[in-house]
N, C-alpha and C positions, 0 to 999 in steps of 0.2 A: 737633701735629707738630713745633712749635718750642719748645724747651725750652732755658733758659738754661745748662743743663749742657753743651749740645752747641753752644755757641757759643764759638769759640776765637779769642783776639787773639795775634797775633806768635808762632805756634809756630814752631820751629826744627827743620827736616828737612833732610836732604842730598839726597833723591831722591823721586820719585813713589811709589816702593815703600815707602820709610820713611812717607810720609805716609799711604798707604793702610792700612799695618800699624797706625800710631798710632791713627787715628781709627777703623777698622774694629774693632781689638781692643777699645777701650773700649765699642763697641756690643756686642760679644761678651760681654765681662764683665758688662754690665749687662741681659742677656738680651733686648736689643732685637732683635738677629739670631742666626742659628744660627752654628755652627761651620761653617766653610767658606766664609763671606762674604768673608773678605778675599782668600782664593785666586780666588773667583769675581770679585770686583772686578779683581783683576790680570789675570786671563785676559780679561775682557770689555774692558779698557782696552787690551790688546794687539791685540783684534781691531777693536774700535770706539772709537777715542779720544775723548775728551771735551773737549779742549782748545780754548778758544773765543779766536780771535785779535782779541779787543777790548783796549783799553789802560786799566788793566792786566788783563794775562791771567787769565782765569777757567777752572776745570775743573768739570765736573758727573760725577764718577764715581758709577756706580750698577750694578746688576746684577739678576739675576732675584729676584722678590718671593717666591718659595718659601722662601728663606732669611730672611724677615723676619717676627719675632714681633710688632712694635709699629711702626707708621709713625713714622718721624722724619726730620728733615732736620737736617743736621750743617753749619754754617758755620765757616769757619777763614780767618783771614789769616795768611800767612806771613811770617815775619821776612825771609827771603830766598827769592826766587822759585825754583821748581824747573820742569824742563822736562817738559812733556806733549807728546804728539803732537796735532796739530791734528784736530779732527772733520771728517771727509770730506776731510782732505789726504792727501798721500803720505807715505811714511815719513820723508822729510828735513824735513817742514813740522813745525817745532816751537813751541810757545808756552812763553814765560817767565810762569807761572801764579803769582800772588800771592794769588788768592782762589779757595777751594774750596768747593763746595756738594755734600756727599754725600747721594745719596737712599736712604732704606732705607724702600721702599713696597712693601706686599704686593699690593694690588690693581692689576692690569694698567692698567685705565682711569684709575684715580686717579692712577698713576705719570705716564701720559701728559699728563694734565691739569696736573699739578704741574710737570713738566717744562715744558710750554709757557708756563706762568705764570713760572716761573723765567728762561726765556730772554727773554720780554718785559721783566722786571724789570731784566734784565741790561743791556738796551738803553737803559733809562732814564737820562737824564742825572743823574750824581751818584750813583747808587745804589752801584756798586762802589767808587768813589773814597771815598764815605761810610764804607764799611766799613773801608777801611784807615785812613782819617784819624780814626776813632773813637778815644776814649780808653780804652775798656773794653768789656767784653762787654755790659753793660746798654745802653750807647749803640748798640751794634751791633744788638742785639735791637729797640730803638726804630726803627732805619733799616730794619731787615728787615720789621717790622709796618707800617711806613709804605708800603713798596714792593711788598709782596706781596699 
């Protein structure tokens, strides 16, 4: 589920929409997910925001497993933060997100289990900052494997 190819360091995007398109389209091109995945991500993010108000900010965009061909987690750090709406917050509650963990998981139960593990990991001291401070994607992968 974790593949070095889908671990991104310091990507440059100007908005959450551009971020979702960039990461989601790569999954589509590699047949990990089906067409419509990016639009489904955007729609779900509008209805159920995934920004977590931790420091630094994290978002966990995900959508319906029916659009997933092969389970994958995408990890990305951003060169400059982008705004996401806060999970469970009101429309005005924004989070400056610097780390994104996109879920592409087909099975509903596996999706929930993975989401729970991710949220536990995000709360661990040093995990998110370690991703940001890492020098390259290989180092990011080591940190991910140590914490998940």
